[in-house]
C-alpha positions in Angstrom: 22.4 -0.8 10.5 19.9 0.8 13.0 16.9 -1.1 14.5 14.5 -2.1 11.7 10.6 -2.9 12.3 7.7 -3.7 10.1 4.7 -1.7 9.6 1.4 -1.5 7.2 -0.2 1.9 6.3 -3.7 0.6 5.7 -5.6 -2.5 4.9 -8.2 -3.4 2.7 -11.6 -2.6 4.2 -13.9 -4.8 2.1 -13.2 -7.9 3.9 -12.0 -11.5 1.8 -15.8 -12.0 0.8 -16.7 -8.6 0.4 -18.5 -8.4 3.7 -18.6 -5.2 4.3 -20.2 -4.0 1.0 -22.7 -6.6 1.7 -23.2 -4.9 5.1 -23.5 -1.6 4.2 -26.0 -2.2 1.2 -27.8 -4.4 3.0 -28.6 -1.3 5.4 -29.2 1.0 2.7 -31.8 -1.2 1.2 -33.6 -1.2 5.1 -32.9 -4.9 5.7 -30.1 -4.1 9.0 -30.9 -1.5 11.3 -28.0 1.1 12.3 -26.8 -0.6 15.2 -26.8 -4.1 13.4 -24.6 -2.1 10.7 -22.7 -1.1 13.4 -22.1 -4.2 14.8 -21.2 -6.2 11.6 -18.1 -3.6 10.3 -16.6 -3.7 13.7 -16.3 -7.2 13.4 -14.6 -6.7 10.3 -12.6 -3.9 11.8 -11.7 -5.8 14.5 -10.5 -8.8 12.4 -8.2 -6.8 9.8 -6.1 -5.7 13.2 -6.2 -9.0 14.3 -5.1 -10.5 11.2 -2.1 -7.7 11.1 -1.0 -8.6 14.8 -0.6 -12.0 14.2 1.4 -11.8 11.0 3.9 -10.2 13.0 3.4 -6.3 12.0 5.0 -4.4 14.8 3.5 -0.6 13.2 -0.2 -1.3 13.0 -2.6 1.3 11.3 -5.8 2.2 13.1 -8.5 4.6 11.7 -7.9 3.7 8.0 -11.1 1.5 8.1 -14.2 3.9 6.6 -17.8 3.4 6.3 -17.5 4.8 2.5 -14.7 6.9 1.9 -11.8 8.2 4.2 -11.8 11.6 2.6 -15.3 11.7 3.2 -14.4 10.8 6.9 -11.9 13.7 7.3 -14.4 15.8 6.4 -17.3 15.3 8.3 -14.9 14.8 11.3 -14.7 18.5 11.0 -18.4 19.6 10.1 -17.7 20.4 6.3 -21.0 19.2 5.2 -22.3 20.9 1.9 -24.9 23.8 2.8 -27.3 22.2 0.5 -28.0 19.6 3.4 -29.3 21.9 5.6 -27.1 20.3 8.5 -27.3 22.0 11.8 -26.5 19.6 14.3 -23.9 18.4 17.3 -24.0 15.1 15.6 -23.1 14.1 11.8 -25.9 10.9 11.3 -25.3 8.1 9.6 -27.7 8.5 6.7 -26.5 12.1 6.2 -23.0 10.7 6.1 -24.0 8.5 3.2 -26.5 11.2 1.8 -23.4 13.3 0.9 -21.5 10.7 -1.3 -24.9 9.3 -2.5 -27.0 12.3 -2.9 -30.6 12.1 -1.5 -34.3 13.3 -2.4 -33.3 16.9 -1.3 -29.6 17.5 -2.4 -26.9 16.2 -5.2 -24.0 14.3 -3.8 -20.7 15.9 -3.6 -18.0 15.3 -6.3 -16.3 12.5 -6.7 -13.0 12.1 -8.6 -9.8 10.2 -8.6 -7.7 9.4 -5.8 -4.3 11.0 -7.4 -3.3 8.2 -10.0 -5.0 5.3 -8.4 -8.7 3.5 -9.6 -9.9 4.4 -6.3 -12.3 7.4 -6.1 -13.1 9.8 -3.0 -15.8 11.9 -2.4 -14.3 15.8 -2.5 -14.5 17.9 0.4 -16.6 21.4 -0.4 -15.2 24.2 1.8 -18.3 26.6 1.8 -19.4 29.0 4.3 -20.1 26.9 7.3 -17.5 27.2 10.3 -15.8 24.0 10.8 -15.8 22.0 14.3 -14.7 19.0 16.0 -17.7 16.8 15.4 -16.0 13.6 16.4 -12.6 12.2 16.7 -12.7 9.4 14.9 -8.8 8.6 14.9 -9.2 8.7 18.5 -11.7 6.0 18.8 -10.2 3.8 16.4 -7.5 4.0 18.8 -9.3 3.1 21.7 -11.0 0.4 20.3 -8.3 -1.2 19.2 -6.3 -1.2 22.5 -9.5 -2.1 24.3 -10.8 -5.1 22.4 -7.6 -6.6 21.4 -4.7 -4.8 23.1 -3.6 -3.5 20.0 -1.4 0.0 20.4 -2.1 1.0 17.0 -0.7 3.9 15.3 -3.7 6.1 14.5 -3.7 7.4 10.7 -5.2 10.9 9.7 -5.3 12.3 5.9 -3.0 15.5 6.3 -4.5 19.4 6.5 -2.1 20.0 3.6 -3.6 17.2 1.2 -6.9 17.7 2.4 -7.3 21.3 1.1 -5.4 20.3 -2.1 -8.5 17.8 -2.3 -11.1 20.2 -1.4 -13.1 22.3 -3.8 -14.8 25.7 -3.0 -12.3 28.0 -1.9 -10.2 30.6 -4.0 -6.1 30.8 -3.8 -6.7 33.6 -1.7 -8.8 31.6 1.0 -6.4 29.1 1.6 -4.7 30.5 4.2 -8.1 31.5 5.7 -9.0 27.3 5.7 -5.8 26.9 7.5 -6.5 29.4 10.1 -10.0 27.6 10.5 -8.8 24.0 10.6 -5.3 24.2 11.9 -6.9 24.4 15.7 -9.3 21.5 15.3 -6.4 19.4 13.4 -4.4 20.6 17.2 -7.4 19.3 19.2 -7.6 16.2 18.1 -4.3 15.5 18.0 -4.2 16.9 21.8 -6.9 14.6 22.8 -4.8 11.5 21.1 -1.8 12.7 23.2 -4.2 12.5 26.3 -5.5 9.2 25.7 -1.5 7.6 25.7 -1.4 7.9 21.6 2.9 7.9 20.7 2.7 7.9 17.3 0.5 9.6 14.6 0.7 8.6 10.7 -0.3 11.9 8.8 -0.7 10.9 5.5 0.0 13.6 3.0 0.8 12.1 -0.8 0.2 15.6 -2.0 4.0 16.3 -1.4 4.9 14.1 -4.0 3.1 16.4 -6.3 5.1 19.8 -7.6 5.3 22.3 -4.8 5.3 25.9 -4.5 7.2 28.4 -2.5 3.1 29.4 -1.3 3.2 25.6 -0.3 6.1 25.1 1.3 5.5 28.2 3.7 2.2 26.8 4.5 3.4 23.6 5.1 5.7 24.8 7.7 2.8 26.9 9.2 0.9 23.5 9.5 3.8 21.3 11.1 5.7 23.9 13.2 2.0 24.7 14.7 1.4 20.9 15.4 4.8 20.7 17.0 4.5 23.7 19.0 0.7 22.8 20.6 1.0 19.1 20.9 5.1 18.7 21.9 4.3 15.1 23.6 3.2 13.3 20.3 5.3 11.7 17.5 4.3 12.6 13.7 4.7 10.0 11.1 4.6 12.4 7.9 3.7 9.6 5.4 3.9 10.1 1.5 3.4 7.4 -1.4 2.8 7.1 -5.0 5.8 9.1 -6.4 9.1 10.7 -4.8 8.5 13.7 -2.7 9.2 17.2 -3.9 11.5 19.0 -1.9 13.0 16.4 0.1 15.3 18.9 1.5 12.4 20.7 3.2 10.6 18.0 4.6 13.6 16.6 6.3 13.5 20.0 8.2 9.9 19.9 9.5 9.4 19.1 13.1 8.1 15.9 12.8 9.5 12.5 14.2 9.2 10.5 11.1 9.4 10.4 7.1 7.7 7.7 4.9 9.0 7.6 1.3 7.8 5.3 -1.3 10.5 3.4 -2.8 8.8 1.3 -5.2 6.8 4.2 -7.1 9.2 6.7 -6.4 12.4 4.8 -5.9 14.5 6.5 -8.1 13.8 10.1 -7.0 13.6 9.4 -3.0 16.8 7.5 -3.0 18.8 10.1 -4.9 17.5 12.3 -2.5 18.6 9.7 0.3 21.9 9.4 -1.2 22.3 13.0 -2.0 21.5 14.6 1.5 21.1 11.9 4.0 18.6 11.4 6.5 18.4 13.4 9.8 19.6 11.4 12.7 17.2 11.1 15.5 14.3 10.8 13.0 12.3 7.5 12.1 12.5 6.6 8.2 9.1 4.5 6.8 10.8 2.9 3.9 7.9 1.8 1.7 9.8 -1.3 -0.2 6.6 -3.6 -1.0 4.6 -2.4 -4.2 1.1 -1.4 -2.3 -0.5 -1.1 -5.6 0.2 -4.3 -8.2 -0.3 -7.6 -7.3 2.9 -9.6 -8.1 5.7 -11.2 -5.5 8.4 -8.6 -4.7 11.9 -9.8 -5.7 13.0 -10.4 -2.2 17.0 -10.7 -3.0 16.4 -7.3 -4.5 14.5 -5.5 -2.3 16.6 -7.1 0.9 19.2 -5.3 -1.3 17.8 -2.2 -1.5 16.6 -1.9 2.0 20.4 -2.5 3.1 21.6 0.5 0.9 18.8 2.4 2.8 19.8 1.4 6.0 23.1 2.3 5.3 22.1 6.0 3.8 20.1 6.5 6.7 22.6 5.4 9.3 21.6 4.4 13.0 17.9 6.0 12.6 14.6 3.2 13.1 13.7 1.7 9.5 9.7 0.9 9.5 9.6 -2.1 6.3 6.2 -1.0 4.9 4.2 -1.2 1.6 4.3 1.9 -0.7 1.2 3.0 0.1 -1.6 1.7 2.0 -2.9 -2.0 1.2 -6.3 -0.6 -0.1 -5.4 -0.9 -3.9 -5.0 -4.7 -3.4 -7.3 -7.7 -2.9 -7.1 -9.5 0.7 -6.0 -12.8 0.2 -4.6 -15.3 -2.7 -6.1 -18.0 -0.7 -8.9 -19.7 -2.9 -7.8 -18.8 -6.0 -7.3 -22.1 -7.4 -8.9 -21.6 -10.9 -5.4 -19.9 -11.7 -2.7 -21.8 -12.9 -0.2 -23.3 -10.5 2.8 -21.1 -11.5 0.5 -17.7 -11.7 -1.0 -18.2 -8.2 2.5 -18.5 -7.1 3.7 -15.3 -8.5 1.2 -13.3 -6.9 0.9 -11.5 -3.4 -2.2 -9.6 -2.2 -2.4 -7.4 1.2 -2.1 -10.9 3.3 0.8 -12.1 1.3 2.3 -8.5 1.3 2.1 -8.6 4.9 4.4 -11.8 5.1 7.0 -10.3 2.4 7.4 -7.3 5.0 8.1 -9.9 8.0 10.5 -11.8 5.8 12.5 -8.8 5.3 12.7 -7.9 8.6 14.0 -11.0 9.7 16.6 -11.2 7.1 17.6 -7.7 7.7 18.1 -8.1 11.1 20.0 -11.3 10.7 17.9 -13.3 13.2 19.1 -17.1 11.9 20.4 -18.2 8.2 18.6 -16.5 5.1 14.4 -17.4 5.8 12.7 -19.7 3.5 10.5 -17.6 2.1 13.5 -16.7 -0.1 14.2 -19.8 -1.4 10.4 -20.1 -2.6 10.3 -16.6 -3.7 13.1 -17.4 -6.6 11.6 -20.4 -7.4 8.6 -19.0 -8.0 9.6 -15.6 -10.1 11.7 -17.6 -12.4 8.5 -20.0 -13.3 6.7 -17.1 -14.1 9.8 -15.8 -16.3 9.4 -19.1 -18.2 6.1 -18.8 -19.0 5.7 -19.4 -23.0 3.0 -16.9 -22.8 5.2 -14.1 -22.1 7.2 -14.5 -25.2 4.9 -14.8 -27.9 7.3 -13.0 -30.6 5.0 -12.2 -33.3 2.9 -10.3 -30.5 5.9 -8.2 -29.6 7.3 -7.2 -33.3 3.8 -6.3 -33.9 3.6 -3.9 -30.6 7.1 -2.4 -31.5 6.0 -1.3 -35.1 2.8 0.1 -34.1 4.5 2.2 -31.6 6.5 4.0 -34.7 3.7 3.6 -37.6 1.2 6.3 -38.2 -2.1 5.6 -36.7 -4.7 8.3 -38.1 -7.8 8.0 -39.8 -7.8 8.4 -43.3 -9.7 11.6 -43.5 -10.2 15.0 -41.2 -13.2 14.9 -38.9 -14.8 18.0 -41.0 -15.1 15.5 -44.1 -16.2 12.5 -41.9 -18.5 14.7 -40.4 -20.5 15.4 -44.1 -20.5 11.6 -44.6 -22.0 10.4 -41.3 -24.6 13.4 -41.3 -25.9 11.8 -45.1 -25.7 8.5 -43.4 -27.5 8.6 -40.2 -29.5 11.7 -40.5 -29.8 12.3 -36.9 -32.0 15.1 -35.4 -30.5 18.2 -33.8 -29.2 17.5 -30.1 -29.1 13.5 -30.4 -29.9 11.5 -27.7 -28.1 8.3 -26.7 -26.8 6.7 -23.5 -23.4 5.3 -22.5 -23.5 1.6 -23.1 -24.9 -0.3 -20.5 -28.1 -0.8 -18.7 -29.3 -2.5 -15.3 -27.7 -5.5 -13.9 -30.8 -6.9 -12.3 -30.8 -9.7 -9.8 -32.1 -11.7 -12.6 -29.2 -11.0 -14.9 -26.7 -11.6 -12.5 -28.7 -15.1 -11.0 -28.5 -15.9 -14.9 -24.7 -15.6 -15.3 -24.0 -17.4 -12.4 -26.4 -20.7 -13.6 -24.6 -20.4 -16.8 -21.0 -20.4 -15.1 -22.1 -23.2 -12.8 -23.2 -25.3 -15.8 -27.1 -24.9 -14.5 -28.0 -23.5 -17.8 -26.5 -24.3 -21.3 -24.8 -22.2 -23.2 -28.0 -21.8 -25.5 -30.0 -21.4 -22.7 -28.0 -18.4 -21.6 -27.5 -17.2 -24.8 -31.3 -16.6 -25.2 -31.8 -15.1 -22.3 -29.6 -12.1 -22.7 -31.1 -12.0 -26.2 -34.8 -11.5 -24.2 -32.7 -8.6 -22.1 -31.5 -7.0 -25.3 -35.0 -7.1 -27.1 -36.3 -5.8 -23.9 -34.4 -2.8 -23.5 -34.1 -2.0 -27.4 -37.9 -2.0 -27.3 -37.9 0.5 -23.9 -34.8 2.9 -25.9 -37.2 3.2 -29.0 -40.6 4.1 -26.7 -38.1 6.7 -25.2 -37.1 8.4 -28.1 -33.7 7.5 -27.9 -31.9 8.7 -31.1 -29.0 6.1 -30.6 -29.5 2.6 -29.2 -27.1 0.1 -27.1 -27.9 -3.1 -26.6 -27.0 -2.8 -23.4 -24.3 -5.1 -22.0 -26.2 -7.8 -20.0 -23.4 -10.1 -20.9 -21.1 -8.3 -19.4 -19.9 -8.3 -16.1 -17.0 -5.6 -16.0 -16.3 -3.6 -18.4 -12.6 -4.6 -18.0 -13.0 -8.2 -17.2 -15.5 -9.4 -20.4 -13.0 -8.4 -22.7 -9.4 -9.9 -20.9 -11.4 -13.0 -20.8 -11.4 -13.3 -24.1 -7.8 -12.5 -25.2 -4.9 -14.4 -24.4 -2.5 -12.6 -22.0 -4.8 -12.4 -19.4 -5.9 -14.3 -16.0 -9.1 -13.8 -13.7 -9.3 -14.4 -10.0 -12.4 -15.7 -8.3 -11.7 -13.1 -5.1 -9.4 -10.6 -6.3 -11.9 -7.7 -5.8 -10.7 -4.1 -5.0 -12.6 -0.9 -3.9 -13.4 1.7 -6.6 -15.6 4.0 -4.9 -17.9 3.7 -1.9 -19.3 0.0 -2.0 -18.6 -0.4 -5.9 -15.9 -3.0 -5.8 -13.9 -4.2 -9.0 -12.3 -7.4 -9.8 -9.1 -5.9 -12.3 -8.0 -8.7 -14.2 -4.1 -9.7 -14.3 -2.2 -9.3 -17.3 0.3 -11.8 -17.1 1.3 -12.5 -20.5 1.3 -11.1 -24.4 -2.0 -10.0 -25.5 -3.3 -10.9 -29.2 -7.0 -11.1 -30.3 -8.6 -14.4 -30.5 -12.0 -14.1 -32.0 -14.7 -11.4 -32.2 -16.1 -10.7 -28.6 -18.8 -8.5 -29.1 -20.4 -8.8 -32.7 -22.9 -11.5 -32.0 -25.2 -9.4 -29.2 -24.4 -5.8 -30.7 -25.3 -7.1 -34.6 -28.5 -9.4 -33.0 -29.7 -5.8 -31.1 -29.1 -4.0 -34.7 -31.4 -6.5 -36.2 -34.3 -5.4 -34.1 -34.5 -1.7 -34.9 -34.2 0.9 -37.8 -32.4 3.0 -35.5 -28.5 3.1 -35.0 -27.2 0.8 -32.5 -23.3 1.8 -31.1 -20.9 -0.9 -30.8 -19.3 -0.8 -27.1 -15.7 -1.6 -26.1 -13.3 -0.5 -23.6 -10.3 1.4 -24.5 -6.5 0.0 -24.3 -5.6 2.6 -21.9 -8.6 2.0 -19.6 -7.9 -2.1 -20.0 -4.4 -1.3 -18.9 -5.3 1.5 -16.5 -7.8 -1.0 -14.9 -5.8 -4.1 -14.7 -3.0 -5.7 -12.6 0.0 -5.2 -15.1 2.7 -7.6 -15.7 6.0 -5.8 -14.4 8.9 -7.3 -17.0 7.3 -4.8 -19.8 6.7 -1.2 -20.0 3.0 0.0 -19.7 3.5 1.3 -23.4 4.4 -1.9 -25.0 1.4 -3.4 -23.1 -0.8 -0.9 -24.3 0.1 -1.3 -27.9 -0.6 -5.2 -27.6 -4.4 -4.5 -26.4 -4.6 -1.6 -28.8 -3.6 -4.1 -31.5 -6.1 -6.5 -30.3 -9.1 -4.2 -30.1 -8.3 -2.9 -33.5 -9.6 -6.3 -34.9 -12.4 -6.1 -33.0 -13.7 -2.8 -34.4 -13.0 -3.9 -37.8 -15.0 -7.0 -37.0 -18.0 -5.0 -35.7 -17.9 -2.6 -38.8 -17.6 -5.8 -41.2 -20.6 -7.0 -39.5 -22.6 -3.6 -40.5 -22.2 -1.8 -37.1 -21.5 1.6 -37.9 -21.0 3.5 -34.6 -18.4 1.9 -32.0 -17.9 3.4 -29.1 -14.7 2.9 -27.7 -14.7 4.2 -23.7 -11.6 5.5 -22.1 -12.7 6.4 -18.9 -9.0 5.9 -17.3 -7.2 8.2 -19.6 -6.4 10.6 -17.3 -5.7 8.7 -14.1 -2.9 7.3 -15.6 -1.0 10.6 -15.8 1.8 10.8 -13.8 1.7 12.8 -10.9 4.5 15.1 -11.8 3.8 17.3 -14.7 7.2 16.6 -16.5 6.1 13.3 -17.1 2.4 14.1 -18.4 4.2 14.5 -22.3 5.6 11.3 -22.8 2.7 9.2 -21.2 -0.1 11.2 -23.1 1.7 10.6 -26.6 1.6 6.9 -26.1 -1.8 6.8 -24.2 -3.2 8.4 -27.3 -1.6 6.8 -29.9 -2.5 3.6 -28.8 -6.3 4.6 -28.7 -5.8 5.7 -32.6 -4.1 2.4 -33.3 -7.4 1.0 -32.4 -10.0 2.9 -34.0 -7.9 4.3 -37.2 -8.8 1.8 -39.8 -12.3 2.8 -40.1 -14.1 3.9 -43.0 -15.2 7.8 -42.9 -18.9 7.0 -42.7 -18.2 4.8 -39.2 -18.7 6.9 -36.2 -16.2 6.9 -33.7 -17.7 7.6 -29.8 -15.7 7.7 -26.8 -16.7 8.2 -22.9 -14.2 9.1 -20.1 -15.3 9.4 -16.2 -15.0 11.9 -13.5 -11.4 13.4 -13.5 -10.4 17.3 -14.2 -10.3 17.5 -18.1 -9.2 21.3 -18.2 -5.4 20.6 -18.6 -5.3 18.1 -21.4 -8.3 19.2 -23.3 -5.9 19.2 -26.5 -5.1 15.6 -25.9 -8.7 14.6 -25.9 -9.4 16.3 -29.2 -6.0 14.6 -30.4 -7.7 11.2 -30.0 -10.0 12.3 -33.0 -13.2 10.6 -31.8 -16.1 11.7 -33.9 -18.0 12.0 -30.6 -16.7 12.0 -27.0 -19.3 11.9 -24.2 -17.7 13.1 -20.6 -18.9 12.5 -17.0 -19.4 15.9 -15.7 -23.0 16.4 -13.7 -21.6 16.7 -10.5 -19.2 19.4 -11.9 -20.8 20.7 -14.9 -20.2 24.3 -14.1 -16.6 23.8 -13.6 -15.9 21.9 -17.2 -18.2 24.2 -18.8 -15.9 27.2 -17.8 -13.1 25.7 -19.4 -14.7 25.2 -22.7 -15.5 29.1 -22.2 -11.6 29.1 -22.4 -10.8 26.6 -25.2 -12.6 25.4 -28.5 -13.8 21.8 -28.9 -14.4 21.4 -32.4 -15.8 17.9 -32.6 -18.8 16.0 -31.4 -19.4 16.4 -27.5 -21.6 15.3 -24.9 -21.6 16.2 -21.5 -23.6 14.1 -19.3 -26.9 15.8 -18.1 -27.3 13.8 -14.9 -25.6 11.6 -12.6 -26.1 8.3 -12.6 -24.3 7.2 -9.3 -27.1 8.7 -7.6 -30.8 6.6 -7.1 -32.4 10.4 -7.3 -34.4 11.1 -10.7 -33.6 14.6 -11.8 -36.5 17.0 -13.4 -36.6 18.0 -16.6 -35.8 21.7 -15.6 -32.2 20.4 -14.2 -31.6 18.7 -17.4 -32.6 21.7 -19.5 -30.5 24.2 -17.7 -27.3 21.9 -18.0 -27.8 21.8 -21.5 -28.5 25.4 -21.9 -25.6 26.2 -20.0 -23.5 23.9 -22.2 -25.0 25.4 -25.3 -23.6 28.6 -24.3 -20.3 27.4 -25.3 -20.5 24.4 -27.2 -21.4 24.2 -30.9 -25.5 23.0 -30.6 -24.8 21.1 -33.9 -21.9 19.2 -32.5 -23.9 18.3 -28.9 -25.1 15.3 -27.9 -27.1 14.3 -24.7 -26.6 11.9 -22.5 -26.3 10.3 -19.2 -23.0 11.0 -17.7 -21.8 7.2 -17.5 -23.3 3.6 -17.8 -26.7 2.9 -16.2 -25.6 -1.1 -14.8 -25.4 0.2 -11.1 -29.0 1.6 -11.5 -32.7 0.2 -10.9 -35.0 -0.5 -14.5 -37.8 2.0 -12.8 -35.5 4.7 -11.9 -33.3 4.6 -15.3 -36.5 4.6 -17.4 -37.8 7.7 -15.3 -34.6 9.3 -15.8 -34.2 8.7 -19.4 -37.8 9.9 -20.1 -36.8 13.5 -18.5 -33.6 13.1 -20.4 -35.3 13.2 -23.7 -37.8 15.5 -22.9 -35.5 17.9 -21.7 -33.9 17.5 -25.1 -37.3 17.8 -26.7 -37.7 21.1 -25.0 -34.1 22.8 -25.6 -34.8 21.6 -29.6 -38.4 23.8 -29.5 -36.6 26.9 -27.6 -34.4 26.4 -30.5 -37.2 26.4 -33.0 -38.4 29.3 -31.7 -35.5 31.7 -31.6 
């Protein structure tokens, strides 16, 4: 057995109390200066490094910290600033950095999309006509800071050039080589500066290597890494992959890099088989991703140690780094303070801090230093207690989910028939307008919720407050001239958490926050037991809103696949089984809304695509049961009940058929940042159901002009049936302020009126 050390790939940025988020938002609000922001974020960053050092981690990453997004950091490091920002300077101002992500009064934000198949969003780099250059060597700054402030010899982290280009937009297939020619010398420059500063190892993150690779990809990959080896021969490169098994293992081990990091959690079978079949090159370091960086359950240390020993034997005398399967960015910071959870559940969890301890425990056990670490005994006891929890063995729930997996799930009539009945019932105008569901969660709304949760307000007082907010926003919507209204979701903290709190089988943390995008943090529910319906969850507020207006009010639910994909899910059942449990619970809520007189019901599935396996060969199985789970939720309603759904930022072109198979009467798609690209896909494929393409970006505080939205609408109507088209923002409005929300919606309804008038004149 070779030398075994512990290592980490990245740490949560947000801080134990989300200090990172609070400081950045304070800067945006003008409450602190730029210098104060730098000082506060430096304190957080150094604290993370200090903690990893004190937990005994041997290989500590530096450069994984960011002010917004690590992909944006890489793009701006090389001067990849969109031309619409008119930047021409040797330095990149902090406000411009943030503007690329959020937009400003002069230019729209860059597109945002999912980071592979995770719940994290990155800012998509734009490759324009601007010649790139090294603006700042971020990895070098991070390395020197760790060394000088803490005496930590960190391993700088960089996003690899191959993955950077895979994630970027603006180049055609024929221009990829041109961009490699432009950017590769800049990577070499950065690496040379690192080498000159005394850096020994650099972690080059290349998660794109787990997705299918073409022969052209292999050629380009070889060009990149053979060039780096030739130009920076004294630097050792750890080629780090994660999220799945690598493609072309035999090619990767032949690259002139000194280490290869593999995911033995989510890519266990494929990577282990490659190791068994081909072995591992002598003299290289193997990074073994053995602790799940994407879920919050304790590892089975006995099972993981057994796997580590097998990997060690297969790898021979090479050095092994025991590490997480990916950056710990995707899990909360610490279990400490989660006293609200049951003891059994709390002791079965491992957040980022606890995962560091698991890494060191495995290294101690594998190295044979003393007898078995005490943590192994504690680990067995905690996992056994969780397995024995009665909430994990509800027989009726298991049987119903098994039946749902094989039973048909279809609406009573085809869409064409339903559409006629719905038109007769609702009498909506041409190009109906609506919103996606939520309205601003103001400081007053959040304060009221806290007073209620702390017992300072009675349930009756809190309910009256919520009703007053609903009443106010129903009036605002009517004054704006919206055709289909919503109640605003003021009683909801999060679109998944709200439902999980009301469904047996879910648990909730106090501080289990993770970064979703920018400073937007979410607190995913924990699905630990079998899920079932208890009582109506949304009927009270929705029915009240409907009582205030003659216009239709949509019921608003989060769909089963989004609840699944945006939760930390138990690991003892398949995700398919859990999805059907959630779908059956939601189906009862849909039926309760319908019985209460709510005839439009939106079941949002923004996370449908992000659950896709990274390898296309695995897509079909996932999409089959994901689509069916949605239909289990929605198929029992009357023909006159109109089912809506909503999807967020991601690439839809290659799953349009599956989206159609959802059989929702109306779908709204979040497309304002990439409107033209998706519309282009409709030029190739027909979409025969109701659809609304988001006509403005709600993630930016900027109020769009009427002309911009008219242009978007008219462009969409060139390829979509005007009789089926809806007009809406691209997502919910909970993060926006009231003033900008009203102004933007006023422009949206004016744009709808303008397009209607244009059609009347044809």
